[in-house]
C-alpha positions in Angstrom: 115.9 -50.4 -2.3 119.6 -50.2 -3.3 121.3 -53.8 -2.9 125.1 -54.2 -3.1 126.8 -56.7 -4.9 126.8 -60.4 -3.1 130.1 -62.0 -4.0 128.3 -65.2 -2.7 125.6 -65.0 -5.5 125.4 -66.0 -9.1 126.9 -63.4 -11.5 126.5 -63.2 -15.0 129.8 -62.0 -17.3 129.8 -60.6 -20.5 132.8 -59.0 -22.4 133.6 -56.4 -25.1 136.0 -53.9 -25.1 135.3 -53.5 -21.3 134.1 -56.5 -19.2 130.6 -56.3 -17.7 129.0 -58.1 -14.7 125.5 -58.7 -14.0 123.6 -59.7 -11.0 119.9 -59.3 -10.6 118.9 -56.7 -8.2 122.6 -55.2 -7.7 123.3 -51.6 -7.9 125.6 -50.0 -10.7 127.3 -46.9 -11.3 127.0 -46.3 -15.4 128.4 -43.9 -17.7 127.2 -43.1 -21.2 129.4 -40.8 -23.5 128.3 -39.4 -26.9 130.1 -41.1 -29.9 132.3 -37.9 -30.4 133.2 -37.7 -26.4 136.8 -39.1 -26.9 138.7 -39.1 -30.2 139.6 -42.6 -31.8 143.1 -42.2 -31.3 142.7 -41.7 -27.6 140.2 -44.2 -27.0 142.8 -46.8 -28.8 145.8 -45.7 -27.1 143.7 -45.8 -23.8 142.8 -49.5 -24.6 146.1 -50.4 -25.8 147.9 -49.0 -22.4 145.1 -50.5 -20.5 145.8 -54.0 -22.1 149.7 -53.9 -21.4 149.3 -52.8 -17.9 147.1 -55.8 -17.1 149.3 -58.2 -19.3 152.4 -57.1 -17.2 150.1 -57.8 -13.9 149.4 -61.5 -15.5 145.9 -60.4 -16.4 144.1 -60.7 -19.9 142.2 -57.5 -20.8 139.5 -59.4 -22.7 139.0 -61.9 -19.6 135.3 -62.0 -18.5 136.3 -62.0 -15.1 138.8 -59.2 -15.1 137.2 -57.4 -12.3 137.5 -60.6 -10.0 141.6 -61.1 -11.1 142.1 -57.6 -10.3 140.4 -57.9 -7.0 143.6 -60.3 -6.1 146.0 -57.8 -6.7 147.1 -55.8 -3.9 145.1 -52.8 -3.1 147.7 -50.4 -4.0 148.1 -52.1 -7.6 144.5 -51.9 -8.0 144.5 -48.1 -6.8 147.1 -47.6 -9.4 145.0 -49.2 -12.1 142.0 -47.1 -11.4 144.0 -44.1 -11.2 145.8 -44.7 -14.6 142.7 -45.9 -16.3 139.1 -45.7 -14.8 139.8 -42.3 -13.4 141.7 -41.3 -16.3 138.8 -41.9 -18.6 136.2 -40.0 -16.6 138.5 -37.1 -16.3 139.0 -37.0 -20.1 135.3 -36.6 -20.5 135.3 -33.7 -18.4 137.4 -32.0 -20.8 134.4 -31.3 -23.0 135.7 -32.9 -26.2 133.3 -33.1 -29.1 130.3 -31.4 -30.0 128.8 -31.4 -26.6 125.1 -31.3 -27.3 123.8 -32.3 -24.0 124.8 -28.7 -22.7 121.5 -27.6 -23.9 119.1 -28.0 -21.4 116.3 -29.6 -23.5 118.6 -32.6 -25.0 119.9 -33.1 -21.3 116.0 -33.3 -20.4 115.4 -36.1 -22.8 118.0 -38.0 -20.9 117.1 -37.2 -17.5 113.3 -37.8 -18.2 114.4 -41.4 -19.8 116.1 -42.4 -16.5 113.2 -41.6 -14.5 110.7 -43.0 -16.9 110.6 -46.5 -15.3 111.9 -45.4 -11.9 110.2 -47.7 -9.2 109.0 -50.1 -11.8 112.2 -51.5 -13.6 114.8 -50.0 -11.2 115.5 -47.3 -8.7 117.3 -44.3 -9.5 119.5 -42.8 -6.8 121.5 -40.0 -8.5 122.3 -39.0 -11.8 124.1 -36.1 -13.7 123.9 -35.0 -17.7 127.2 -33.5 -18.8 127.7 -32.0 -22.1 129.2 -35.1 -24.0 128.3 -37.9 -21.1 126.2 -39.0 -18.3 126.6 -40.8 -15.0 123.8 -42.8 -13.3 123.7 -44.5 -9.9 120.7 -47.3 -10.3 119.5 -50.4 -8.4 118.0 -52.9 -10.5 114.5 -54.5 -9.5 113.9 -58.0 -9.9 115.2 -59.8 -12.8 115.6 -56.7 -15.2 119.0 -56.8 -16.8 121.4 -53.9 -16.9 122.1 -54.4 -20.6 118.3 -54.2 -21.4 117.7 -50.9 -19.2 120.9 -49.4 -20.8 119.6 -50.2 -24.4 116.4 -48.8 -23.7 117.8 -45.6 -22.3 120.2 -45.3 -25.2 118.0 -46.1 -28.1 115.1 -44.0 -27.0 117.2 -41.0 -26.1 119.4 -41.1 -29.3 116.2 -41.2 -31.5 114.5 -38.1 -29.6 117.8 -35.9 -29.6 118.6 -36.9 -33.5 114.9 -36.0 -34.1 115.3 -32.5 -32.3 118.8 -32.1 -34.4 117.4 -33.1 -37.7 119.8 -35.6 -37.9 120.2 -39.5 -37.9 123.1 -42.1 -37.2 124.8 -43.2 -33.6 124.8 -40.6 -30.9 125.7 -42.6 -28.2 128.8 -44.6 -27.9 128.1 -48.2 -28.4 129.5 -49.5 -25.0 128.7 -48.3 -21.5 131.3 -48.1 -18.6 129.4 -49.8 -15.5 130.7 -50.5 -12.2 128.9 -53.0 -9.5 128.4 -51.1 -6.3 130.4 -53.2 -3.7 129.8 -51.6 -0.5 128.1 -48.7 1.3 131.3 -46.6 0.9 131.5 -47.2 -2.7 127.8 -46.1 -2.9 128.4 -43.0 -1.2 131.5 -42.1 -3.3 129.5 -42.6 -6.5 127.0 -40.4 -5.0 129.5 -37.7 -4.4 131.3 -38.0 -7.6 127.8 -37.5 -9.5 127.1 -34.6 -7.4 130.7 -32.7 -7.8 131.1 -33.7 -11.3 129.9 -30.3 -12.6 132.1 -28.5 -10.4 135.2 -30.3 -11.4 134.5 -29.9 -15.1 133.8 -26.0 -14.7 130.4 -25.9 -15.9 127.9 -23.1 -15.2 124.4 -23.6 -13.8 122.3 -24.5 -17.1 125.0 -26.7 -18.6 124.2 -29.7 -16.9 121.2 -31.7 -15.4 121.5 -33.1 -12.0 119.4 -35.2 -10.0 119.3 -36.8 -6.5 116.8 -39.1 -5.1 117.4 -37.5 -1.6 116.8 -34.0 -2.9 113.3 -35.0 -3.8 
């Protein structure tokens, strides 16, 4: 049901502000954030510091195979990268910046229902959490369904429904998502724990988030 990344199989790599790796049938940890969840100056500074760090280690921040190049560095250096940039990015989201509309149960439910809508048809959902200004989902693709298409569908539908409830229009989600290919059983379990514990780390109370785990059905 949840296939891990196969380094020997074909992979498609695209690049935006962040590189995205796609492999049919693989499992991903995906993060969406609302448009106002990180101030523009903070996001710009994060990208610049990340670019400078990568340059010092001989890696172009815009390289499509960035993740592969990171894998060639020592484990200590890779841990430093994730501590300074991946974890810092996620921790900033937990500070609850912005309007945080998903704190409302009805709006969080729209996102949760979208994640579950094609569960078992286009993908398998393992776990997800909808936080006040972002969401994490651990998802395994089925067949040739592409992660980019699945994410686009989720974001388009939920943005339309949420904006309609709020009586507004315009962009709801930040355009680019943050995704990780799951490479080992240990990583899979680590992402499951991260999702389960995210509301506690952010100091949220019951009713301020929506959590789902396939193992708790």
